[in-house]
ZAMARGU-4260 file (C-alpha; in steps of 0.2 Angstrom, whole numbers, plus 5000, padded with zeros to 4 digits):
<rodrens>
0) 5011/4983/5015 | 5012/4967/5006 | 5001/4972/4991 | 4996/4961/4976 | 5003/4960/4959
5) 4989/4957/4946 | 4992/4947/4931 | 4988/4956/4915 | 4981/4972/4908 | 4965/4968/4900
10) 4949/4977/4894 | 4937/4981/4908 | 4919/4980/4905 | 4910/4997/4909 | 4898/4995/4923
15) 4880/5001/4920 | 4873/5018/4924 | 4873/5022/4942 | 4859/5032/4951 | 4850/5045/4942
20) 4857/5052/4926 | 4865/5069/4926 | 4861/5082/4913 | 4877/5079/4902 | 4885/5090/4889
25) 4891/5080/4874 | 4905/5093/4872 | 4911/5088/4889 | 4911/5070/4885 | 4921/5073/4869
30) 4933/5084/4878 | 4936/5072/4893 | 4937/5056/4884 | 4954/5058/4875 | 4961/5065/4891
35) 4956/5050/4901 | 4963/5039/4887 | 4980/5048/4887 | 4981/5046/4906 | 4976/5028/4905
40) 4989/5024/4892 | 5002/5035/4901 | 5004/5043/4885 | 5011/5061/4886 | 5002/5068/4871
45) 5005/5087/4872 | 4992/5091/4859 | 4978/5082/4868 | 4984/5088/4885 | 4986/5106/4879
50) 4968/5106/4871 | 4961/5100/4888 | 4971/5113/4898 | 4965/5127/4888 | 4946/5121/4887
55) 4934/5135/4892 | 4925/5122/4903 | 4934/5122/4921 | 4928/5104/4923 | 4937/5099/4907
60) 4953/5109/4913 | 4952/5100/4930 | 4952/5083/4921 | 4967/5089/4910 | 4977/5095/4925
65) 4975/5078/4934 | 4979/5068/4918 | 4995/5078/4916 | 5000/5075/4934 | 4996/5057/4934
70) 5006/5054/4918 | 5020/5061/4928 | 5031/5066/4913 | 5042/5081/4917 | 5037/5089/4901
75) 5020/5092/4909 | 5027/5105/4921 | 5028/5118/4907 | 5010/5114/4902 | 5003/5116/4920
80) 5012/5131/4927 | 5001/5143/4917 | 4986/5135/4926 | 4992/5142/4943 | 4983/5158/4939
85) 4967/5150/4932 | 4951/5159/4936 | 4943/5143/4944 | 4950/5140/4961 | 4947/5121/4960
90) 4958/5120/4944 | 4972/5130/4953 | 4971/5118/4968 | 4972/5103/4957 | 4987/5111/4947
95) 4997/5112/4963 | 4992/5094/4967 | 4997/5088/4949 | 5014/5097/4950 | 5017/5088/4966
100) 5014/5071/4957 | 5026/5076/4944 | 5040/5080/4957 | 5049/5091/4945 | 5061/5104/4954
105) 5057/5116/4939 | 5040/5119/4947 | 5047/5125/4964 | 5050/5143/4959 | 5033/5145/4950
110) 5024/5138/4965 | 5033/5150/4977 | 5029/5165/4966 | 5011/5160/4966 | 5011/5159/4985
115) 5019/5176/4986 | 5007/5184/4974 | 4994/5197/4982 | 4979/5190/4972 | 4967/5178/4979
120) 4970/5160/4982 | 4959/5147/4990 | 4963/5138/5006 | 4963/5121/4997 | 4975/5128/4984
125) 4987/5134/4997 | 4986/5117/5006 | 4990/5108/4990 | 5004/5120/4987 | 5012/5115/5003
130) 5010/5097/4999 | 5018/5099/4982 | 5033/5108/4989 | 5036/5094/5001 | 5035/5081/4988
135) 5046/5090/4975 | 5058/5093/4989 | 5075/5101/4987 | 5084/5115/4997 | 5073/5129/4991
140) 5056/5121/4995 | 5063/5115/5012 | 5069/5132/5016 | 5052/5140/5012 | 5042/5127/5021
145) 5053/5130/5037 | 5051/5149/5035 | 5032/5147/5035 | 5032/5135/5050 | 5043/5147/5060
150) 5033/5163/5055 | 5048/5171/5046 | 5039/5172/5029 | 5034/5185/5017 | 5017/5177/5013
155) 5001/5184/5022 | 4996/5178/5039 | 4980/5171/5032 | 4990/5161/5019 | 5002/5155/5032
160) 4988/5148/5042 | 4981/5139/5027 | 4999/5132/5022 | 5004/5126/5040 | 4992/5110/5042
165) 4998/5102/5026 | 5016/5107/5028 | 5016/5099/5046 | 5009/5082/5040 | 5019/5081/5024
170) 5036/5088/5029 | 5043/5071/5032 | 5044/5069/5013 | 5059/5081/5014 | 5070/5068/5023
175) 5085/5076/5030 | 5079/5093/5025 | 5064/5092/5036 | 5063/5108/5047 | 5061/5098/5063
180) 5065/5113/5075 | 5051/5123/5067 | 5039/5108/5068 | 5043/5105/5086 | 5034/5122/5091
185) 5018/5114/5086 | 5019/5099/5097 | 5012/5109/5111 | 5000/5120/5101 | 4983/5123/5107
190) 4975/5116/5092 | 4973/5097/5093 | 4974/5095/5074 | 4991/5104/5073 | 4998/5095/5088
195) 4993/5078/5080 | 5001/5083/5063 | 5017/5089/5072 | 5018/5073/5083 | 5015/5062/5067
200) 5030/5070/5058 | 5041/5071/5073 | 5038/5053/5076 | 5044/5048/5059 | 5060/5059/5060
205) 5067/5050/5075 | 5077/5065/5081 | 5081/5069/5099 | 5070/5084/5102 | 5056/5077/5092
210) 5057/5060/5102 | 5055/5070/5118 | 5040/5078/5112 | 5032/5062/5106 | 5036/5054/5123
215) 5027/5069/5131 | 5012/5067/5119 | 5009/5049/5125 | 5000/5058/5140 | 4990/5070/5129
220) 4972/5073/5132 | 4967/5069/5114 | 4965/5050/5111 | 4971/5053/5093 | 4987/5060/5098
225) 4990/5047/5111 | 4987/5034/5098 | 4999/5042/5086 | 5012/5045/5099 | 5013/5027/5106
230) 5015/5020/5089 | 5032/5029/5087 | 5039/5025/5105 | 5049/5010/5098 | 5066/5004/5102
235) 5071/5013/5086 | 5065/5029/5093 | 5075/5026/5109 | 5091/5022/5100 | 5090/5036/5086
240) 5084/5050/5097 | 5095/5045/5112 | 5080/5043/5124 | 5081/5031/5139 | 5072/5015/5135
245) 5065/5014/5153 | 5055/5030/5150 | 5048/5024/5134 | 5043/5007/5141 | 5035/5015/5156
250) 5025/5026/5145 | 5019/5011/5135 | 5015/5000/5149 | 5004/5015/5156 | 4994/5015/5139
255) 4990/4997/5140 | 4976/5002/5151 | 4969/5015/5140 | 4951/5014/5136 | 4954/5016/5117
260) 4958/4999/5108 | 4969/5008/5095 | 4980/5015/5109 | 4981/4998/5117 | 4986/4990/5100
265) 4999/5003/5096 | 5006/5002/5114 | 5008/4983/5115 | 5016/4983/5097 | 5028/4996/5102
270) 5032/4988/5118 | 5036/4972/5108 | 5051/4981/5099 | 5060/4982/5116 | 5060/4963/5117
275) 5060/4964/5136 | 5054/4949/5144 | 5050/4958/5160 | 5035/4966/5151 | 5027/4950/5147
280) 5017/4950/5163 | 5009/4967/5158 | 5005/4960/5141 | 4997/4943/5145 | 4981/4951/5152
285) 4978/4958/5135 | 4975/4940/5128 | 4958/4941/5136 | 4955/4960/5131 | 4937/4963/5125
290) 4943/4969/5108 | 4949/4954/5097 | 4962/4964/5088 | 4970/4969/5104 | 4971/4951/5108
295) 4980/4948/5091 | 4992/4962/5094 | 4996/4955/5112 | 4999/4937/5106 | 5011/4944/5092
300) 5020/4955/5105 | 5023/4940/5117 | 5033/4932/5103 | 5045/4946/5103 | 5047/4949/5122
305) 5049/4930/5125 | 5053/4923/5142 | 5044/4909/5151 | 5029/4919/5156 | 5026/4923/5138
310) 5029/4906/5132 | 5017/4898/5145 | 5003/4911/5140 | 5005/4907/5122 | 5005/4888/5125
315) 4989/4890/5135 | 4981/4901/5121 | 4982/4886/5109 | 4970/4876/5120 | 4958/4890/5126
320) 4955/4902/5112 | 4943/4898/5098 | 4945/4913/5087 | 4956/4909/5072 | 4965/4926/5070
325) 4971/4925/5088 | 4976/4907/5088 | 4986/4911/5072 | 4995/4925/5080 | 4998/4914/5095
330) 5006/4900/5085 | 5017/4912/5075 | 5023/4920/5092 | 5026/4903/5100 | 5038/4899/5086
335) 5048/4914/5093 | 5045/4912/5111 | 5049/4894/5114 | 5054/4882/5100 | 5050/4866/5110
340) 5033/4871/5115 | 5030/4877/5097 | 5036/4860/5090 | 5023/4851/5101 | 5009/4862/5096
345) 5012/4865/5077 | 5008/4847/5072 | 4990/4849/5074 | 4991/4864/5062 | 5001/4855/5049
350) 4989/4841/5049 | 4973/4851/5050 | 4959/4850/5037 | 4959/4869/5034 | 4973/4874/5022
355) 4975/4890/5031 | 4980/4881/5047 | 4993/4871/5037 | 5000/4887/5029 | 5001/4896/5045
360) 5011/4881/5053 | 5023/4881/5038 | 5025/4900/5039 | 5028/4899/5058 | 5042/4885/5055
365) 5050/4897/5043 | 5054/4909/5057 | 5063/4896/5068 | 5081/4897/5065 | 5086/4883/5053
370) 5068/4880/5048 | 5062/4862/5046 | 5066/4855/5029 | 5056/4839/5033 | 5040/4849/5036
375) 5043/4859/5020 | 5047/4844/5009 | 5031/4835/5016 | 5021/4850/5012 | 5026/4850/4994
380) 5015/4834/4992 | 5000/4843/5000 | 4984/4842/4989 | 4982/4861/4990 | 4993/4871/4979
385) 4993/4886/4991 | 5001/4875/5004 | 5014/4869/4991 | 5018/4887/4987 | 5020/4892/5005
390) 5032/4877/5008 | 5043/4883/4994 | 5043/4901/5001 | 5047/4895/5018 | 5061/4883/5012
395) 5070/4899/5005 | 5073/4905/5023 | 5085/4891/5026 | 5101/4898/5020 | 5112/4888/5009
400) 5101/4873/5008 | 5102/4868/4989 | 5089/4855/4991 | 5076/4867/4988 | 5083/4872/4971
405) 5083/4854/4966 | 5065/4852/4970 | 5060/4868/4963 | 5067/4866/4945 | 5053/4853/4940
410) 5040/4865/4947 | 5045/4879/4935 | 5033/4872/4923 | 5019/4869/4936 | 5001/4872/4931
415) 4997/4882/4946 | 5004/4900/4944 | 5007/4902/4963 | 5018/4886/4964 | 5027/4891/4948
420) 5031/4909/4955 | 5037/4902/4972 | 5048/4889/4963 | 5056/4903/4952 | 5059/4913/4968
425) 5066/4898/4977 | 5078/4894/4963 | 5085/4912/4962 | 5100/4911/4975 | 5106/4895/4966
430) 5102/4898/4948 | 5115/4892/4936 | 5118/4893/4917 | 5110/4876/4914 | 5094/4883/4921
435) 5092/4896/4906 | 5082/4885/4895 | 5070/4880/4909 | 5067/4898/4914 | 5064/4903/4896
440) 5051/4889/4894 | 5043/4895/4910 | 5043/4912/4903 | 5034/4906/4888 | 5021/4897/4898
445) 5018/4912/4910 | 5016/4923/4894 | 5002/4911/4888 | 4992/4911/4904 | 4995/4930/4908
450) 5004/4928/4925 | 5013/4943/4930 | 5020/4937/4946 | 5029/4922/4937 | 5036/4934/4924
455) 5042/4946/4937 | 5050/4932/4946 | 5059/4925/4930 | 5065/4943/4926 | 5073/4944/4944
460) 5080/4926/4943 | 5088/4929/4926 | 5095/4946/4932 | 5103/4937/4946 | 5111/4925/4933
465) 5116/4940/4922 | 5126/4948/4937 | 5137/4933/4936 | 5137/4931/4917 | 5138/4948/4907
470) 5135/4939/4891 | 5118/4932/4896 | 5107/4944/4886 | 5119/4943/4870 | 5117/4924/4871
475) 5098/4925/4872 | 5098/4932/4854 | 5097/4914/4848 | 5080/4907/4844 | 5078/4900/4861
480) 5079/4917/4869 | 5071/4928/4857 | 5053/4926/4865 | 5060/4933/4881 | 5069/4948/4872
485) 5053/4953/4863 | 5044/4968/4871 | 5031/4960/4883 | 5013/4967/4883 | 5012/4968/4902
490) 5017/4986/4907 | 5020/4980/4925 | 5034/4969/4919 | 5041/4982/4908 | 5041/4995/4922
495) 5050/4982/4934 | 5064/4980/4922 | 5066/4998/4919 | 5069/5000/4938 | 5079/4984/4941
500) 5088/4979/4925 | 5091/4994/4913 | 5100/4983/4900 | 5085/4972/4898 | 5073/4987/4898
505) 5083/4995/4884 | 5081/4979/4873 | 5062/4980/4877 | 5060/4998/4872 | 5049/5011/4881
510) 5038/5005/4895 | 5025/5018/4889 | 5012/5020/4882 | 5001/5006/4888 | 4990/4996/4876
515) 4974/4997/4886 | 4963/4988/4873 | 4950/5001/4875 | 4943/5012/4861 | 4938/5030/4863
520) 4920/5025/4864 | 4925/5015/4880 | 4932/5031/4888 | 4916/5041/4883 | 4906/5028/4892
525) 4917/5030/4908 | 4915/5049/4907 | 4896/5048/4905 | 4894/5035/4918 | 4906/5041/4932
530) 4913/5058/4929 | 4897/5066/4924 | 4885/5056/4935 | 4873/5066/4946 | 4878/5055/4961
535) 4892/5044/4967 | 4888/5025/4968 | 4887/5016/4985 | 4890/4998/4990 | 4887/4988/5006
540) 4900/4976/5013 | 4891/4962/5023 | 4903/4954/5035 | 4898/4938/5043 | 4895/4940/5062
545) 4901/4959/5061 | 4888/4968/5052 | 4888/4979/5037 | 4900/4993/5030 | 4892/5006/5019
550) 4905/5014/5007 | 4903/5029/4995 | 4913/5026/4979 | 4923/5041/4973 | 4919/5039/4955
555) 4924/5057/4950 | 4941/5056/4958 | 4945/5038/4952 | 4933/5033/4938 | 4943/5019/4931
560) 4946/5011/4948 | 4928/5012/4953 | 4923/5005/4936 | 4935/4990/4939 | 4928/4988/4957
565) 4910/4988/4952 | 4913/4976/4938 | 4920/4963/4951 | 4906/4967/4963 | 4893/4963/4949
570) 4902/4947/4946 | 4900/4943/4965 | 4919/4941/4964 | 4921/4946/4983 | 4906/4936/4990
575) 4912/4922/5001 | 4930/4929/5002 | 4939/4930/5019 | 4948/4945/5025 | 4966/4938/5021
580) 4975/4952/5029 | 4970/4962/5045 | 4983/4972/5054 | 4976/4979/5070 | 4973/4998/5070
585) 4981/4999/5052 | 4971/4990/5038 | 4959/4977/5033 | 4962/4969/5016 | 4952/4959/5004
590) 4950/4955/4986 | 4960/4939/4984 | 4950/4924/4980 | 4965/4912/4984 | 4965/4919/5002
595) 4984/4920/5001 | 4987/4939/4997 | 4995/4935/4980 | 4979/4933/4969 | 4972/4944/4957
600) 4958/4945/4944 | 4969/4942/4928 | 4973/4961/4924 | 4980/4976/4931 | 4974/4994/4931
605) 4984/5010/4933 | 4984/5021/4948 | 4973/5036/4949 | 4981/5046/4964 | 4969/5060/4970
610) 4968/5073/4983 | 4959/5062/4995 | 4969/5057/5011 | 4969/5042/5022 | 4962/5052/5037
615) 4945/5044/5039 | 4941/5026/5034 | 4945/5026/5016 | 4944/5012/5003 | 4961/5011/4994
620) 4968/5000/4980 | 4981/4988/4985 | 4998/4987/4975 | 5014/4979/4974 | 5022/4993/4964
625) 5015/5008/4953 | 5000/5003/4942 | 4998/4985/4948 | 4981/4987/4956 | 4968/4973/4951
630) 4955/4966/4963 | 4964/4968/4980 | 4958/4983/4991 | 4960/4989/5009 | 4951/5000/5021
635) 4962/5010/5034 | 4957/5008/5052 | 4966/5024/5058 | 4974/5039/5050 | 4989/5034/5038
640) 4997/5049/5030 | 5011/5039/5023 | 4999/5031/5011 | 4993/5047/5004 | 4998/5050/4986
645) 5004/5032/4984 | 4988/5021/4984 | 4973/5026/4974 | 4958/5031/4986 | 4942/5027/4977
650) 4929/5026/4992 | 4926/5031/5009 | 4916/5023/5023 | 4900/5033/5025 | 4891/5025/5039
655) 4895/5018/5056 | 4913/5011/5059 | 4907/4997/5072 | 4907/4983/5060 | 4924/4988/5052
660) 4933/4990/5069 | 4928/4972/5074 | 4934/4963/5059 | 4948/4950/5062 | 4958/4940/5050
665) 4948/4926/5043 | 4931/4934/5044 | 4920/4931/5029 | 4913/4943/5018 | 4895/4937/5014
670) 4893/4949/5000 | 4897/4966/4992 | 4882/4973/4983 | 4877/4990/4976
</rodrens>
């Protein structure tokens, strides 16, 4: 997922009271607020956490458990393990979950011991224990998971049945240790739910026996299982599992006629991976499918299968289709299918009045071998900075063309942050020592306007230079470089350096705790408004031409994220936006007022990973790395287990899905309101 980087950590206004007020205990407020503060700051404070974990109120203990897990410090394992025998079943379930977030192998034996104990344990707790073991990983955890799935286990039959569903859907986290043979047994289980879980994980594993099971599941009576199966029947599956391509292609062609749009979408997208022009005649009819997103998927697929039939159909699509999302997919596909036809059609896009057309044309040119530097150069003079940034990004695709670096250097001080970031990224392959002063000046400018993306790009470009010049950081000890060597306030930038450039991160010091600029009173207000509210807040998303989507916000699971979202709703931040990213049968995404997928509100918020899963249609926070959420969010269109535990879930669609499933890229959000 391309997910947005937001620009700075800032104080969020606390949204007003929601719904009717709950009867609130002041002691709960006073106990929960410091826990929320420690979690938000990513500050492992053993005194605050221990006090919360031993509080007599199970609601407080639950918050303390989640805060400890979300902070993610391995020192939290010793604090959490005693809670595995808590008297409150919800506390126990959340403790397993939190240990899975920390991913400390020291927790494996205590988890196994608790599962083997003869006392009571709730079904949700057993399920969370299975998930925790798969996320922690290691041979001990993998061996136990395999034993339970194969029935060779020393836990009770009831507990085994409670363990199996999560073990099936999460075992892929174990990587090479995944017990594929044990999972294979469930691919033909009488339970539709267990079959689906097994097929999902076997599809991810790409092993021979699993591949055959997935191929067989493409004819399953359950639409959900067929939809999952055809998604995995790709060329990669054929190659890694040793399956005949002809069998997979035949199965996919058969599913192009399925009555479920999601199955048709996945079948045509998987078919595209085989790049077989003989299948184009089977795909072309889907260009007039009753479902618009099936048309989008079909147009994209024709660009991969190529051939004269595909090229002709895409060329005609440019004349006869009036839905922007379909035409955009078509022009991008035509660039792959037939460069000459594309070159004749793309001129109208590059000269169109809509900046989105011009960007689409530039991005399509970027996929043509050798690109078109003349088009990119002309686009740098475009009056819309989004088009300029797209041109710089596209020009980077032309390997070895140093002209882009020459044009990018003056733009390192551009007023527009998007152009500045694109220029820094374009310079990276060609950066030289003489660029140092300009990059440092750009750093200073980006610090001033709070632009995280530009600072991340500068760190990456300077790191590229440092790999060729080991004295770079030492040379920056002079006055010109001291601004860069000072610890930046933005935790996103510090975290990125910790992952990619340890020498710089050492100069900057610890990435945690974060200065949230919130007082303890602010956290008390969040507790009262969200954690202790009688009801969860609801919002309605009104989409032009599609209808409305009703969403229940999960304020108890993700209070800071919900507060952030409602602050933006009350500012009408989302009103008039277009859905800038729609991937058929995957996600719809919004929250970027620039419409490019790179915009944010001017701050970032931390993740609040919770026990909710992307099974139904859930509202998730878009990211470009840990703790980089801001204003961009998405709703998944089908079950997406690989997103669980990575992207904060802070809402769920509570009404009909009709409007949601009909959205295509470019559709307008009239409003989001409470």
